[in-house]
N, C-alpha and C positions, 0 to 999 in steps of 0.2 A: 568642676573639677575638669581636667586634660587628661585626659588616656594617655599610657608611657608606651611609647613607642622605641625598641630598639633595633635597629640592624641586626642582622644575622648571618652567620653562613654554614648551608646546610652540608653541601659538598665543595669537592677541592684542597687547599693548599689548610693546612696548618698557619700558623702569624696575625698578625693584628692587622685591622684597616692601617688606608695607608696616610687618611686624615680624619678627621672627629671632631665635632663642634664644642663648645665648651662643656661638658654636663652632660654629652651627648653617646649613650651606651653604648655596645657592641659586642655580639656574641658569637665566638668560633666554635660550634660544635665540635672539627675536626680535632686541636687539642682541648679539648672543654677550658678555653680560656677570656675572661669576661674582663672589656677593655671600655676605658671612658676617656674621653678628649678634658682636659685641661687647656686649652685654651693656645698649647703651643705644643703640645706633642702626644700621644696617645700611651695611654698609663695601662698596664694588667693592672687589675684590683682585685680577680678573686676566680675562681674555676677549680673542678674536682682535682686537676693534678698540678696547675701554676700552686693554692693556696697551701699543701700539702709539702710540695715539693721547697717553698720558700717559711714555712711554717720549720722543718724536717734542716736547714740552712741556717735557718737563723740560730737555733737550739743547737745545734751542733757547733756555730762560731763559737757560744755561749758557755757550751761546756770545754771546748778546747781552749777558751780565758780562761776560764775555773783552775782546768788543771796545769798549764804554765803557769797560772798565780799559784799554785798549791808548790809546782814541783820547785819555782824559786825560790820561796818560802824555803823548803825543805832544806833543797842544796847551799841556804845559808845556814839554817839551821845546822848541818850538819858539819859543816866547813868550821862556824867558832863552837860546836862538841868536838869537834880534830885537834881545834887549839886546844882542846882546855885537855884533853886527853894528851898532846906532847907536852903540856905543859906539867900535868903527874906524874908522864913517865921520864920525865929528860931535866928534868927542874934538879937540878945540882947546886943549887943556893942553898946556903950554910945557914941562911934565915928562915930559910923555908923549910916545906916539909922535905924531910931528910931520913926519915924512922920509917920501918914497918906501923910501931906504937903512933905517930904523930900521922900517918895517912888512917889510921884506923876507927882515930881520936877526933881528928877533922872528917872522917865520912861518915859514921854515925852523926856524929855532930848534923852532917850535911844530907844527912839520906831524905832524915826527913824534910824536909825542906823540897828535895830534888820531886822524891816523891807522891810533895803534893801543887807542884809543877805538872811532872807528865799526868796524872788524876788530872789535872785539868784541864791542859794540851788534849786527854783523850775527848775528857766532858766536852768537849770546846768544839771541836774536828767532828764529837760523833753526833751534838744539838746543829752545826754547819751545812752536814751533811742529809743532816731528817729535815733540816729546813729550805733543804736546797731539791733535794727528790720530791715532794708534797707541794715548790711552788713546780717546778719542772709538772708534775702529775695536772695539778689546776691547772696548769700552760696546754699540756695535750689535752685534756677535757671540753674547757673554753672553745681549742684550736675541731675537733671533731663535730661538737655543736654548734660552731659557726660554719663548717663545712658540711654539714646535712640541714642548715638552714640554706643554706647557699644551691647547694643540689636541691631541695625543693621546689626555690626558686626559679631554678631554670627549669626543669618540666613543668612548672606549670605556664612557662611561654611559651614552652613545644607545647604544650595540649595550646595551648589557645591563639600559635601556628597556627597547628594543624586545623585548625576549628574557621576560623579565620582563613585560610586554604582554601576549605572545602565549600563554605557563604563563599567566595570569589568564583572558588571554577559555577556553582549554582547561579551566580548571579550572572558570569558570565554564557552560561546553557540559557536561562531565562531572557538574556538581549539576546542571543540570536535566532530566541524562538519569536518576538519578537519583530528582529529586522526582517523576517523566513516570511513574518505575518502580513506587514507592512510591505515588502514588495508583492508577495500575493493581489491585495487592495488594492496597490496600484496597479496591479492588472485588468485586474478590475473596475475598478472607475475608468480605468482604460480603456476597457472591453467601451465600462457602459455607454463614455466618453463619443465614440465608436458611430452607438449603435442608434444615440439620440441625433447623429448629427447625420445618421442616415434617417430617421423618420422627421428630422424635420426638415431631411433635402424632399422623402417621400410628400412628405405635406407643404411642401412649397410647388409641386409638381401638379397635385393635386389639386389646388386651388388657383392653380394654372388653367388645369382642365375643366374644375365646376368654373371657372368665369369665362371661359368659351362655349364652354355648354350654354350658360345662363344667356349669353349674346346669340347661341344659336337659337338658344327660343325665341327669345325677345325677334331677334328677325323675321325665325316659323310665326308669332304669334300677328308681327303688321303684316307680315304675307298673306298671311290665313285672312286678317282681315280687312285687305284691300279686296281678298278675290272673295267675299261674301258680300262685299259692297258692293261688286260689281254687280256679281249674280245676285242682288239682291235687283235688282237699277234696272238690270236683261226682263228679270221673272215680274218687277213691275210693265215694263212695254209690253209683255207677252200676254199678260192681262186684259193690258188697255186693248191690244188687237181684237181678241177676241172675246169682250165684253159685248157682247150686242143687244145693251141697252134693258129698258126695262118693260112693258108694255102695260 
């Protein structure tokens, strides 16, 4: 399995990298945002600050939409109710409600239905509110869990990066030591080569001197042999001159 490699910015400016390969991640510690390349752009996908802001913005938008919808519904209901109230107060049609007893009778007849409608509306609104509160609470809890996971992953990445940086520093130190030792060894090799060259030169000079000495010895031996031979001849002649013969 290949190791995950992630670009990172630990110092400097906030913001996304200028470009990323498709699927390539990058993390900017300055603004706490995690980015990823999608082949044509650099997209922010998480981080301690970005994820919280995005979630709050989404939740705020959802709640604003719900409030707006409820306001529209309430306005429409209030308008319809106002029309009905106006009809009750201003209706002068002879065939319609035109006496207190008719109004009381009509009200008593409609009271049960109205109470049921109000109760039903209150129950529905309460149920909808409870559902919305539960949904928002669950979404916030899920978001908190994702943020905790993202923070843990970022901390692990930072720890791994620190460890890797230490190993790189150690490797650089080892390489420098090896280079220093290699330089020292090269100097010693150069010195040894110089010493060997000096020894070879001295050996050549000595060999020349030995050859000269051998030549001198050979010459001296030849001279001595000639002198010894001449001396033997002279001694033989002297012996012959002094030999008195036999008697």
